[in-house]
C-alpha positions as YAML, in Angstrom:
chain: A
units: angstrom
residues:
- id: 1
  name: PRO
  ca: [104.53, 84.62, 90.82]
- id: 2
  name: ARG
  ca: [102.21, 87.58, 90.97]
- id: 3
  name: GLN
  ca: [101.99, 89.43, 94.29]
- id: 4
  name: PRO
  ca: [98.59, 90.39, 95.69]
- id: 5
  name: PRO
  ca: [97.67, 93.96, 94.72]
- id: 6
  name: ASP
  ca: [97.98, 95.29, 98.27]
- id: 7
  name: ARG
  ca: [101.51, 93.93, 98.49]
- id: 8
  name: GLN
  ca: [102.90, 95.33, 95.26]
- id: 9
  name: PRO
  ca: [106.31, 96.88, 95.85]
- id: 10
  name: ALA
  ca: [105.70, 100.53, 96.58]
- id: 11
  name: PRO
  ca: [107.94, 102.99, 94.79]
- id: 12
  name: GLU
  ca: [108.50, 105.71, 97.34]
- id: 13
  name: ALA
  ca: [107.85, 109.29, 96.39]
- id: 14
  name: PRO
  ca: [110.74, 111.57, 97.23]
- id: 15
  name: PRO
  ca: [110.55, 112.99, 100.76]
- id: 16
  name: VAL
  ca: [108.92, 116.39, 100.73]
- id: 17
  name: ALA
  ca: [112.06, 118.03, 102.14]
- id: 18
  name: ALA
  ca: [114.14, 116.62, 99.27]
- id: 19
  name: VAL
  ca: [111.91, 118.17, 96.63]
- id: 20
  name: THR
  ca: [112.64, 121.69, 95.43]
- id: 21
  name: PRO
  ca: [109.77, 124.01, 96.36]
- id: 22
  name: PRO
  ca: [107.88, 125.66, 93.50]
- id: 23
  name: ALA
  ca: [108.74, 129.26, 92.64]
- id: 24
  name: ALA
  ca: [105.29, 130.46, 93.69]
- id: 25
  name: PRO
  ca: [102.57, 128.75, 95.68]
- id: 26
  name: ALA
  ca: [99.93, 127.10, 93.53]
- id: 27
  name: PRO
  ca: [96.50, 128.73, 93.69]
- id: 28
  name: GLN
  ca: [93.89, 126.77, 95.60]
- id: 29
  name: ALA
  ca: [91.73, 124.80, 93.19]
- id: 30
  name: GLN
  ca: [88.08, 124.08, 93.66]
- id: 31
  name: GLN
  ca: [87.54, 120.72, 95.29]
- id: 32
  name: ALA
  ca: [86.67, 118.06, 92.76]
- id: 33
  name: PRO
  ca: [83.16, 116.61, 92.94]
- id: 34
  name: VAL
  ca: [83.12, 113.51, 95.07]
- id: 35
  name: ALA
  ca: [81.77, 110.29, 93.59]
- id: 36
  name: PRO
  ca: [79.67, 108.01, 95.79]
- id: 37
  name: PRO
  ca: [81.44, 105.21, 97.66]
- id: 38
  name: VAL
  ca: [82.01, 102.05, 95.66]
- id: 39
  name: SER
  ca: [81.48, 98.67, 97.26]
- id: 40
  name: ARG
  ca: [84.45, 96.42, 96.70]
- id: 41
  name: PRO
  ca: [83.56, 92.93, 95.57]
- id: 42
  name: ALA
  ca: [84.73, 89.99, 97.62]
- id: 43
  name: THR
  ca: [86.00, 88.33, 94.48]
- id: 44
  name: PRO
  ca: [89.54, 88.56, 93.18]
- id: 45
  name: PRO
  ca: [90.17, 90.68, 90.09]
- id: 46
  name: THR
  ca: [89.50, 89.23, 86.67]
- id: 47
  name: GLU
  ca: [92.43, 88.57, 84.34]
- id: 48
  name: SER
  ca: [91.60, 91.70, 82.33]
- id: 49
  name: GLU
  ca: [91.44, 93.84, 85.49]
- id: 50
  name: GLN
  ca: [94.77, 92.47, 86.71]
- id: 51
  name: ALA
  ca: [96.39, 92.97, 83.30]
- id: 52
  name: ALA
  ca: [95.19, 96.59, 83.08]
- id: 53
  name: TYR
  ca: [96.35, 97.32, 86.64]
- id: 54
  name: ASP
  ca: [99.74, 95.65, 86.05]
- id: 55
  name: ALA
  ca: [100.21, 97.65, 82.84]
- id: 56
  name: ALA
  ca: [99.49, 100.94, 84.65]
- id: 57
  name: PHE
  ca: [101.74, 100.01, 87.56]
- id: 58
  name: GLY
  ca: [104.48, 99.04, 85.10]
- id: 59
  name: ARG
  ca: [104.34, 102.52, 83.56]
- id: 60
  name: LEU
  ca: [104.78, 104.00, 87.02]
- id: 61
  name: ARG
  ca: [107.75, 101.77, 87.81]
- id: 62
  name: GLU
  ca: [109.35, 102.70, 84.49]
- id: 63
  name: GLY
  ca: [108.99, 106.41, 85.27]
- id: 64
  name: GLN
  ca: [106.53, 106.94, 82.41]
- id: 65
  name: TYR
  ca: [104.36, 109.20, 84.52]
- id: 66
  name: ASN
  ca: [102.08, 110.68, 81.88]
- id: 67
  name: GLN
  ca: [101.33, 107.20, 80.53]
- id: 68
  name: ALA
  ca: [100.80, 105.94, 84.10]
- id: 69
  name: VAL
  ca: [98.25, 108.70, 84.72]
- id: 70
  name: GLU
  ca: [96.37, 107.74, 81.55]
- id: 71
  name: ALA
  ca: [96.53, 104.04, 82.39]
- id: 72
  name: PHE
  ca: [95.34, 104.44, 85.98]
- id: 73
  name: GLN
  ca: [92.56, 106.82, 84.90]
- id: 74
  name: GLY
  ca: [91.50, 104.35, 82.22]
- id: 75
  name: PHE
  ca: [91.53, 101.51, 84.73]
- id: 76
  name: LEU
  ca: [89.36, 103.47, 87.17]
- id: 77
  name: GLN
  ca: [86.88, 104.37, 84.44]
- id: 78
  name: GLN
  ca: [86.66, 100.81, 83.15]
- id: 79
  name: TYR
  ca: [86.76, 98.97, 86.53]
- id: 80
  name: PRO
  ca: [85.47, 101.35, 89.26]
- id: 81
  name: GLY
  ca: [84.21, 98.43, 91.38]
- id: 82
  name: SER
  ca: [87.32, 96.28, 91.03]
- id: 83
  name: SER
  ca: [89.07, 95.10, 94.16]
- id: 84
  name: LEU
  ca: [92.14, 96.78, 92.61]
- id: 85
  name: ALA
  ca: [90.42, 100.18, 92.22]
- id: 86
  name: PRO
  ca: [91.48, 101.59, 95.62]
- id: 87
  name: ASN
  ca: [95.12, 100.76, 94.84]
- id: 88
  name: ALA
  ca: [94.80, 102.26, 91.37]
- id: 89
  name: GLN
  ca: [93.34, 105.44, 92.90]
- id: 90
  name: TYR
  ca: [96.23, 105.57, 95.40]
- id: 91
  name: TRP
  ca: [98.91, 105.11, 92.76]
- id: 92
  name: LEU
  ca: [97.26, 107.72, 90.54]
- id: 93
  name: GLY
  ca: [97.60, 110.17, 93.43]
- id: 94
  name: GLU
  ca: [101.23, 109.11, 93.91]
- id: 95
  name: VAL
  ca: [101.99, 109.74, 90.24]
- id: 96
  name: TYR
  ca: [100.53, 113.23, 90.46]
- id: 97
  name: TYR
  ca: [102.52, 113.82, 93.66]
- id: 98
  name: VAL
  ca: [105.80, 112.77, 92.04]
- id: 99
  name: MET
  ca: [104.97, 115.00, 89.05]
- id: 100
  name: ARG
  ca: [104.43, 117.85, 91.55]
- id: 101
  name: GLU
  ca: [100.83, 118.27, 90.41]
- id: 102
  name: PHE
  ca: [99.73, 118.82, 93.99]
- id: 103
  name: ASP
  ca: [96.15, 119.93, 93.32]
- id: 104
  name: ALA
  ca: [95.47, 116.81, 91.22]
- id: 105
  name: ALA
  ca: [97.21, 114.61, 93.80]
- id: 106
  name: ARG
  ca: [95.19, 116.14, 96.65]
- id: 107
  name: ASP
  ca: [91.89, 115.69, 94.81]
- id: 108
  name: THR
  ca: [92.79, 112.10, 93.87]
- id: 109
  name: PHE
  ca: [93.66, 111.20, 97.47]
- id: 110
  name: ILE
  ca: [90.49, 112.87, 98.80]
- id: 111
  name: GLN
  ca: [88.43, 110.88, 96.29]
- id: 112
  name: LEU
  ca: [90.11, 107.67, 97.47]
- id: 113
  name: GLY
  ca: [88.89, 108.32, 101.01]
- id: 114
  name: SER
  ca: [85.35, 109.09, 99.91]
- id: 115
  name: ARG
  ca: [84.99, 106.35, 97.30]
- id: 116
  name: TYR
  ca: [86.86, 103.57, 99.12]
- id: 117
  name: PRO
  ca: [86.39, 104.25, 102.85]
- id: 118
  name: ASP
  ca: [87.51, 100.73, 103.79]
- id: 119
  name: SER
  ca: [90.77, 100.88, 101.82]
- id: 120
  name: ASN
  ca: [93.94, 99.80, 103.56]
- id: 121
  name: ARG
  ca: [95.63, 102.69, 101.70]
- id: 122
  name: LEU
  ca: [93.96, 105.34, 103.89]
- id: 123
  name: PRO
  ca: [96.85, 105.81, 106.36]
- id: 124
  name: ASP
  ca: [99.32, 106.38, 103.51]
- id: 125
  name: THR
  ca: [96.77, 108.60, 101.78]
- id: 126
  name: LEU
  ca: [96.40, 110.83, 104.83]
- id: 127
  name: LEU
  ca: [100.17, 111.08, 105.15]
- id: 128
  name: LYS
  ca: [100.49, 112.19, 101.53]
- id: 129
  name: LEU
  ca: [97.70, 114.73, 102.00]
- id: 130
  name: GLY
  ca: [99.68, 116.21, 104.88]
- id: 131
  name: TYR
  ca: [102.78, 116.38, 102.68]
- id: 132
  name: ILE
  ca: [100.77, 118.11, 99.96]
- id: 133
  name: TYR
  ca: [99.37, 120.72, 102.33]
- id: 134
  name: GLU
  ca: [102.91, 121.39, 103.57]
- id: 135
  name: GLU
  ca: [104.12, 121.78, 99.98]
- id: 136
  name: GLN
  ca: [101.33, 124.24, 99.35]
- id: 137
  name: GLY
  ca: [102.25, 126.29, 102.42]
- id: 138
  name: ASP
  ca: [99.17, 125.32, 104.46]
- id: 139
  name: GLY
  ca: [100.80, 124.20, 107.71]
- id: 140
  name: GLY
  ca: [97.52, 124.44, 109.61]
- id: 141
  name: ARG
  ca: [95.77, 122.01, 107.28]
- id: 142
  name: ALA
  ca: [98.83, 119.72, 107.30]
- id: 143
  name: ARG
  ca: [98.71, 119.62, 111.13]
- id: 144
  name: GLU
  ca: [94.98, 118.74, 111.02]
- id: 145
  name: VAL
  ca: [95.61, 115.87, 108.62]
- id: 146
  name: TYR
  ca: [98.60, 114.54, 110.57]
- id: 147
  name: ASN
  ca: [96.66, 114.66, 113.84]
- id: 148
  name: LYS
  ca: [93.71, 112.85, 112.22]
- id: 149
  name: LEU
  ca: [96.08, 110.18, 110.88]
- id: 150
  name: ILE
  ca: [97.62, 109.66, 114.33]
- id: 151
  name: GLU
  ca: [94.14, 109.50, 115.91]
- id: 152
  name: LEU
  ca: [92.69, 107.02, 113.40]
- id: 153
  name: TYR
  ca: [95.74, 104.80, 112.83]
- id: 154
  name: PRO
  ca: [97.87, 104.94, 116.01]
- id: 155
  name: GLY
  ca: [101.03, 102.87, 115.90]
- id: 156
  name: SER
  ca: [101.04, 102.63, 112.10]
- id: 157
  name: ARG
  ca: [104.14, 103.52, 110.08]
- id: 158
  name: PRO
  ca: [102.36, 106.51, 108.46]
- id: 159
  name: ALA
  ca: [101.28, 107.74, 111.93]
- id: 160
  name: GLY
  ca: [104.89, 107.60, 113.09]
- id: 161
  name: LEU
  ca: [105.98, 109.63, 110.08]
- id: 162
  name: ALA
  ca: [103.16, 112.09, 110.76]
- id: 163
  name: GLU
  ca: [104.41, 112.53, 114.34]
- id: 164
  name: GLN
  ca: [107.86, 113.38, 112.96]
- id: 165
  name: ARG
  ca: [106.36, 115.90, 110.54]
- id: 166
  name: LEU
  ca: [104.30, 117.49, 113.32]
- id: 167
  name: ALA
  ca: [107.42, 117.92, 115.44]
- id: 168
  name: ALA
  ca: [109.15, 119.62, 112.51]
- id: 169
  name: LEU
  ca: [106.16, 121.94, 111.91]
- id: 170
  name: ARG
  ca: [106.17, 123.32, 115.46]
...
C-alpha cells in the first residue's frame, strides 16, 4: 500500500555536528530568483505524478543523489502545481544538504517557502535553513531562523530542535 506523500518515511540528514566542516567557508551566492507562489490543487496526484515522485524519492533512498536531484528537478519542472510539488521541493533541498551543496540547499528551501507558503514542510525547512547558516558560519542568521521557527511553530518537533541549537549557539 502506498503511503500519502506527506507521510513518506523521511530519511534523516546527518546531524550538522556529525558532518565534517568544509576546509574553507563557501562564498555567499546571490539569492536565486523567487518564482511566484503556486496554488496546490485539492485533487490527489495523477498516476504519472505519483510515479515520477516515487521514482525520484527512490533514488534518494538508494543514495543516488545526483540522479535524485535530476529526478526531483524534472518533477518540479513537469508538475509545478502538483500536490506533491512541495514535498519534491523539500526533498530536493535535503539531497543538496546531504551532498553538502549548502548554497543550492538554502536556495531550494527558500523557494519552497515562497512558492508553497501553505506547505506542511515549512517547520522542517526552517530548521534546515538554520543548520545551513550554521554550516556556513553565519550564527546570527541561524539564530534569526531558529527564533522565527519557534515563533511560528511553537511546540513542534522542529521548534524543539531549534531551541536546542539556540542553546548550543549561545
